[in-house]
C-alpha positions, 0 to 999 in steps of 0.5 A: 791424509791423516785421519784417512791413514790413521782409520784405515791402518786402524781398521785393517790392524785391529785384530791382526797377528801383531795386535795379538802378539802385543797381548801375548807380550802383555802376559809375559811381561810388564807392560811398559817394556812392551809398550816401549819396544812396540812403539819403537818397531812401529815408529822405526817400521813407519819411518822405513816406509814413508822414506823407502816408498816402494823401496823396501820390498827390493832391499830385503827379499820377502822369502827371506824375511818371511822364514826369518820370522818363521824362526822367530816365531816358533822359537817364541813359542817353544819359549813359551811353551817350555816356560809354563811352569814358574812364571816369576823365574821364567820371566826372570831368566827371560830378562836376562836373555833378550829383554822385554824392549828387545823382545817386543821390538823384534817380535813386532819388527818382523811381524810388520815388516811387509805387512799388510799395513806397512805396505798400505803405508808404503802406498800411501807415502809413494803418493808423494804427497803429505808425507808427515801426516801419512807418518804421523797418522799410522803411527798414532794407529798402530799405537793405539791398536798395539796399546789396546792389545797390550791393556786387554792382554794384561786385564786377560790374565786376571781372568784366565789362568795363566798356563792356559793363556801362554799355552795358547799364546804358544800355539798361536806364535808356532801358528804364524811361524808356519803360515810365515814358512809356507808362505816363504816356501810358496814365493821360492817356488812360485 
């Protein structure tokens, strides 16, 4: 069950918005705080998925979750676009206000809560067999994908001008925000 969970979630998360977000966070902050925040978010999410099985969706209405995620994505897009000028001053300012670990945790947590990979873990856990293997396989897969994104994100910054990367990240976050908001509206109107 460990290997099947690992394989399923690794492939599902590769190139997903969360990996792209980890890459973007790695441009803005040092790698270690992004790793700590991302890993903590995945750990908490996976515990929730395994322990609550299918019950998570009943605790948090999906439209509300999507609306909160959309606002966070749009706020981060605005901040990324605004802070392009002086990278060192912007990073220090962000570090005082939010902290790289907390920012990474919140963005990854909200992006993944109710995402396809978390729902896959809920479904695997709902079968009621090998819960520890499901948790460990899923967590290992998501951590590896995030780590690859963070490492690639740090490397990418040395090859592409920071201004281009941060403006692209801002547009990407805005797109995620608008998509999440559209999905929330669709669910409310359905």
